[in-house]
C-alpha positions as CSV (number, residue, x, y, z in Angstrom):
1,M,94.5,115.6,-41.5
2,A,90.8,115.3,-42.4
3,K,88.8,112.1,-41.7
4,A,85.8,111.1,-43.7
5,I,82.9,110.3,-41.3
6,H,79.8,109.8,-43.3
7,S,78.0,110.1,-46.6
8,M,74.4,111.2,-46.8
9,I,71.6,110.2,-49.2
10,R,67.9,111.1,-49.1
11,V,65.5,108.2,-48.9
12,L,61.8,108.0,-49.3
13,D,60.8,105.2,-46.8
14,E,62.9,104.9,-43.6
15,E,61.8,101.3,-42.8
16,R,62.5,100.0,-46.3
17,S,65.9,101.7,-46.6
18,V,67.1,100.6,-43.1
19,A,66.0,97.0,-43.8
20,F,67.8,97.0,-47.0
21,Y,71.1,98.3,-45.7
22,E,71.0,96.0,-42.7
23,G,70.2,92.9,-44.7
24,A,72.6,93.7,-47.6
25,F,75.5,95.1,-45.7
26,G,75.1,94.5,-42.0
27,L,74.6,98.2,-41.3
28,T,72.6,99.0,-38.2
29,S,71.4,102.2,-36.7
30,A,74.1,103.9,-34.6
31,E,71.8,106.9,-33.9
32,R,68.4,108.3,-35.0
33,L,67.7,112.0,-34.6
34,D,64.0,113.0,-35.2
35,F,63.2,116.6,-35.9
36,E,60.0,118.3,-37.0
37,T,60.5,118.2,-40.8
38,F,63.1,115.4,-41.2
39,T,64.7,112.4,-39.6
40,L,68.5,111.4,-39.7
41,I,69.4,107.8,-39.3
42,Y,73.2,107.0,-39.0
43,L,74.1,103.5,-40.1
44,S,77.3,101.7,-39.4
45,N,78.9,98.3,-38.7
46,A,81.9,97.0,-36.8
47,E,84.2,97.1,-39.9
48,N,85.0,100.8,-39.4
49,S,83.7,104.1,-38.2
50,F,82.5,105.5,-41.5
51,E,78.7,105.9,-41.4
52,L,75.9,106.1,-44.0
53,E,73.4,108.9,-43.1
54,L,69.9,108.4,-44.4
55,T,67.9,111.6,-44.4
56,V,64.0,111.2,-44.5
57,N,62.3,114.5,-45.4
58,K,58.8,114.1,-43.9
59,S,57.1,116.1,-46.6
60,Q,58.6,114.1,-49.5
61,T,56.0,111.8,-51.1
62,E,57.5,111.2,-54.5
63,P,60.8,109.3,-55.2
64,Y,63.8,111.6,-55.5
65,D,65.2,112.4,-58.9
66,L,68.8,111.2,-58.6
67,G,69.9,113.2,-61.7
68,N,73.2,112.4,-63.3
69,G,75.5,113.7,-60.6
70,Y,75.4,110.8,-58.2
71,G,78.0,108.1,-58.8
72,H,77.9,105.3,-56.3
73,L,78.7,104.1,-52.8
74,A,81.0,101.2,-52.5
75,F,81.5,98.3,-50.1
76,C,84.3,95.7,-50.2
77,V,83.7,92.1,-49.0
78,D,85.7,89.0,-48.4
79,D,84.0,86.8,-50.9
80,V,82.3,88.7,-53.7
81,D,81.0,85.5,-55.3
82,A,79.2,84.4,-52.1
83,E,77.8,87.9,-51.6
84,H,76.5,88.0,-55.1
85,A,74.7,84.7,-54.5
86,R,73.4,85.9,-51.1
87,F,72.0,89.1,-52.8
88,E,70.3,87.0,-55.4
89,A,68.7,84.7,-52.8
90,A,67.6,87.8,-50.8
91,G,65.9,89.3,-53.8
92,Y,68.1,92.4,-54.1
93,A,68.6,91.8,-57.9
94,P,72.4,92.4,-58.1
95,R,73.7,92.9,-61.6
96,K,76.3,90.5,-63.1
97,L,79.7,90.0,-61.6
98,V,82.5,91.8,-63.5
99,D,86.2,91.1,-63.6
100,F,87.7,94.5,-64.5
101,A,90.9,93.8,-66.5
102,P,91.7,96.7,-68.7
103,D,95.2,95.5,-69.5
104,G,94.5,91.8,-69.3
105,E,95.1,91.6,-65.5
106,V,92.1,91.7,-63.2
107,I,92.4,94.7,-60.9
108,A,88.9,94.5,-59.5
109,R,86.0,92.1,-59.2
110,F,82.7,93.5,-58.4
111,F,78.9,93.8,-59.0
112,F,76.5,96.6,-58.7
113,V,73.0,96.7,-56.9
114,Q,70.5,99.5,-56.4
115,D,69.0,100.3,-53.0
116,P,65.2,100.8,-52.7
117,D,65.5,104.5,-53.8
118,G,67.7,103.7,-56.8
119,Y,71.1,104.6,-55.5
120,E,73.9,102.6,-57.1
121,I,76.1,100.6,-54.8
122,E,79.2,98.7,-55.9
123,V,80.3,95.6,-54.1
124,L,83.9,94.8,-54.5
125,Q,86.2,91.8,-53.7
126,K,88.7,92.7,-50.9
127,A,91.9,92.8,-52.9
128,G,94.6,95.3,-54.0
129,R,93.6,98.8,-53.1
130,Y,90.1,97.7,-52.1
131,H,90.4,96.4,-48.5
């Protein structure tokens, strides 16, 4: 059986991105690999072994064009209302909280936020299949 181990995104500013993911989601550097033309930073937390890999290409000076193929990364939290308030207080500019209830029953409660490079991140209440 295959095991998902990480997802990679390209970021422009290592310090800014690491600070965002640590402040927003408690992810800290598990390992940093520096090469001549790029750096890889693996971020994780105690919740699980899945990591976010940040790739910093040293020659990149302009923001990345995210195109229309990227969807989003998702995190689940114990109290989405409290996290939304914390994100607002921290200046992360979260979008509005949504109760997703396509047939009248709420199946997900969430909000979205963008990281410093414009990547979309969904923050979901732990419930149902999201835990």
